[in-house]
N, C-alpha and C positions, 0 to 999 in steps of 0.2 A: 220218146218224149215223155217227160215226167209230169205233164199237165193234163188234167181232164176238164172237159166242158160239161157243166151241170145245167140242164135246161128244165123248164116247166116248174120253176120255183114258186112257192106261195108268196103273195105280197108281204106277208109277215116275217119272211126269212131275214136273218142277219148273219154276219160272219161267225159269231160264236156258235150258232146252231150248226152251221156247216162244219166248223171245227169239231164239234162233238160227234158228228156223223162219221167224219173221215179220219180223225186223229188215231184211232186204233189200228189203222193200216200202216202208220209210221209218221215220220217227220213231215210236217206241212211247212213249206217255205213261204207261201203266199196264197191268199184268197182274194180274188177280185170280183166283187159284185157289180154287175153291169145292168144299168137301167136306161130306159128311154126317157120319158117325161114323168114317170111315176116310180113305184117301187121296183127294186131289182127283179128281173124275170129270168136271169141266168147268171152263172158265175164261172170263173176259171179257178181251179184248185191246183196249185203246184206242189208236188211232193219232192222230197229230197232225193229220190231215185226212181228210175223208170219202172222197176218191178213193183214199187209201192202203188204207183198210178194204175198199173195193170190189175193189181189186187183190188183196188178201190172200184174198179169197173163192175165188181160183183154187186154193187148197189143199184145197178141199172134196173129200171122198172120197179123198184121198191117204193112203197108209199111213204111219204113224209107229210104228216098232217092230212090234208085232203087231196094232195097231188101225188101223182106217180112221177118220180124222178126219171129224167132221161139223161143218160151219160154217154159222152162221146170222147174219143181221143182226137184232139184237133189235128188237122192235116197241115204239114209244113207247106208253106207257099214257096214255089220255086223263085229263086232270086234271079233278077235280070243280070245278064252278063254285059258289062260295059263295053 
């Protein structure tokens, strides 16, 4: 999968900041910031290829501002068979 889940984001984070962190790994297709009722607290970053997402995982546990980023590769959900 070419998407990573980025958790433990600072309330001040925005898409351009995530782009600057992950763009050097390769082409970013999409960044989705997810929030509940306030600022985004996690995001999904989709890369152009699976190996780019795997390389970006090297940022796991690195500090961004005052927070330690937590990176995960989302698990595929099994599809129901009709």
